[in-house]
C-alpha positions as CSV (number, residue, x, y, z in Angstrom):
1,M,-6.3,-10.6,-22.7
2,N,-7.0,-14.3,-23.1
3,N,-3.6,-15.5,-22.2
4,P,-3.9,-17.4,-18.9
5,N,-0.3,-16.8,-18.1
6,N,-0.7,-13.0,-18.7
7,P,-3.9,-12.1,-17.0
8,P,-5.1,-8.6,-16.2
9,A,-3.2,-7.1,-13.3
10,F,-6.0,-5.1,-11.8
11,P,-9.4,-6.1,-13.3
12,V,-12.3,-4.1,-12.0
13,S,-16.0,-5.1,-12.2
14,E,-18.6,-2.5,-11.9
15,T,-22.3,-2.9,-11.7
16,Y,-24.8,-0.2,-12.6
17,T,-28.5,0.1,-11.9
18,N,-30.4,2.6,-14.0
19,R,-33.6,4.4,-13.0
20,D,-35.7,1.6,-14.5
21,G,-34.0,-1.0,-12.3
22,D,-32.0,-2.6,-15.2
23,V,-28.6,-3.9,-14.0
24,T,-25.6,-3.7,-16.2
25,S,-22.2,-5.2,-15.4
26,E,-18.9,-4.1,-16.9
27,T,-15.4,-5.4,-16.5
28,K,-12.4,-3.3,-17.2
29,E,-9.2,-5.3,-17.5
30,G,-6.6,-2.6,-17.1
31,M,-3.0,-3.4,-17.8
32,S,-1.6,-6.9,-18.2
33,L,0.4,-8.6,-15.5
34,R,3.4,-8.5,-18.0
35,D,3.1,-4.7,-18.2
36,Y,2.8,-4.4,-14.4
37,F,5.9,-6.6,-13.9
38,A,7.8,-4.6,-16.6
39,A,6.9,-1.3,-15.0
40,K,8.1,-2.5,-11.6
41,A,11.4,-3.7,-13.1
42,M,11.9,-0.4,-15.0
43,Q,11.2,1.5,-11.8
44,G,14.0,-0.5,-10.1
45,F,16.4,0.1,-13.0
46,A,15.7,3.8,-13.0
47,S,16.3,4.1,-9.3
48,K,19.8,2.7,-9.6
49,E,21.1,4.6,-12.7
50,N,22.2,8.2,-13.0
51,E,21.5,8.3,-16.8
52,I,18.3,7.2,-18.3
53,W,18.5,4.9,-21.3
54,P,14.8,4.4,-22.2
55,E,15.2,1.8,-24.9
56,R,17.6,-0.3,-22.7
57,F,15.4,0.0,-19.7
58,A,12.3,-1.0,-21.6
59,N,13.9,-3.9,-23.3
60,N,15.4,-5.2,-20.0
61,A,12.2,-4.6,-18.1
62,Y,10.2,-6.7,-20.5
63,R,12.9,-9.4,-20.4
64,V,12.5,-9.5,-16.6
65,A,8.7,-9.5,-16.9
66,D,8.8,-12.4,-19.3
67,A,11.1,-14.3,-17.0
68,M,8.7,-13.6,-14.1
69,L,5.7,-14.9,-16.1
70,A,7.7,-18.0,-17.1
71,E,8.6,-18.8,-13.5
72,R,5.0,-18.1,-12.5
73,E,3.8,-20.6,-15.0
74,K,6.3,-23.2,-13.9
75,L,5.2,-22.8,-10.2
76,S,1.5,-23.0,-11.1
77,N,2.1,-26.2,-13.0
78,K,3.6,-27.8,-9.9
79,D,0.2,-27.7,-8.1
């Protein structure tokens, strides 16, 4: 994920030391911020509806996520 507007949502860095004392670092990026925003939006949609329409929820959730990323970029450019 090299898009600065869509960074990893929950990156984790881990460092390991083996028996010989060699140190290894590993970064796991996890889901993107866009996926996290979409999941949260979908959760909100699903809590308000009696019927589940997966395709509609998914499409709308990513539209919300894209709008959130666009707004985030606008706000970060003001600094």
